[in-house]
N, C-alpha and C positions, 0 to 999 in steps of 0.2 A: 162739596168740591174735594177732589182727591189731592193728596199732598204732592207738592212739587219741590224740588231742591233748587235753591239759589246758590250758584257757584261763583267763587272768586279764587283764582289760582294763577300764580306767576308763570307756570308752565303746564298747560292742560294737555295731558297725555303725551308729554315729552316735546310739545311744540310751542305754540304761541301762548300768550296770557289769555285767560278767560275771565271776563267781568260781566256777569249777567245784569240785565235791566229788569226793573220791577215797577209795579203800580204801588204808590205810597198813599195811604189814606191821610188826607189833609183836612177834610171836613166830613165826619161820619154821618152827618144829617143830609148832605147833598147827594142826589142820585148819580150813580155811575161816574163817568169821567169828570163831572163837575165837582165832585168831592175828592178827586185823586189827582196826583201828579206823577210824573215818571222820573226815575233815577237809575243811574248805573252804579252798582255797588263796587267800590274800589277796595274796601277791606272791612272785615268784621272785627270788633273788639268788645271787651266788656270790662267793667270795673266794679268794685265794691266800695260803698260809701255809707257810713253810719248804719250798718246792718242791712243795707239794701243792695241788690244785685241789678246792674244796668247793662243789658246787652245792647250794643249800638253798631252802627255802620257808618263809615265815611262814604258819602255818595257824591257822584257828579249829578247835579240836579238838572232836569230839563223842564224849563218853564213853558207853559202854554203860550202860543203866539196870539190866539184869539179866544173869544168866549164860546166858540162852537167849532164843529168840524169844518174842514175846508170844503167849499161848495163843489169843486170839481172832483175831488178824490173821495169825499165822504169820511175822511180820517182827520183826527186832531193833529195839529202841527206843534212841535216843541223845539226849544233851543237850549244849550247847556250853560250851567254854572255849578258851584260845589258847596256842600254843607255836611253836618253830622246829624243823623236821625236815630231815633229809638227803633230797634228791630221790630217791636210790636206794631209799628205803623206800616210795615211791608205787608201787602195783601196778596200779590200774585206776580208771577214773572211777566215781563212785557217784551215785545219785539218792536224794534224801530227800523224804519226804512228811510235811508237818506233821500233828501230832495236833490236830485241830480241836476246838473246844468246841461248845457247843450253840447259841450265838448266831451270827447271820449276820455275815459280815465287812463292814466299811465299804467302800463302793464305791471310794474312792481307793487301796485296797491292790491292788498289781499283783504279778505272779508274782516279779519281781525283789526285792520287799520281804520275801518269806516267810522266808528264812534269818535275817534280822535281827529279825523280829517274834516268831516262835514260839520256844518254849523246849524243846519236845519233838518228836521226829521218828521216823518209821519209816524203816528202810533198805529201799528198794524192791528186793526181789530179783527182781521181774518186769520190770525195766527192759530187760534183754537176757539172753541165755543165759549169758554170762560172770558177770554179777551173780547169776544164779540159782545157779550152781555155787559162787560165793564165799560167799554169804550163806545158803545152805541148811544 
């Protein structure tokens, strides 16, 4: 797999904040999405303790809604909460699609508001071929 950058920035290219989403390994023995969860990286930090170096990330965690992909969409569904994780558990970037309601969105809502406004998301397994392998 080629290297991808996970970005967290308060002002991405002079505009809005950027906080990438990632696949996080939670069970290295389970296949694909059954051994991973989704998180939005809020910040990276590290610390030293007793001679050890610990790179970490504060993340907004997205818990799986069920034990398998949605029957209609064929994608996993997730909802948010927050924790701190070790950076080594981050496997790959992830793309989330909000579960929209039936009403039109107000015009002031921009793409960078979506992860803060919606409470339920699909994990987009069609974002790239790596995501397809992970989330299938």
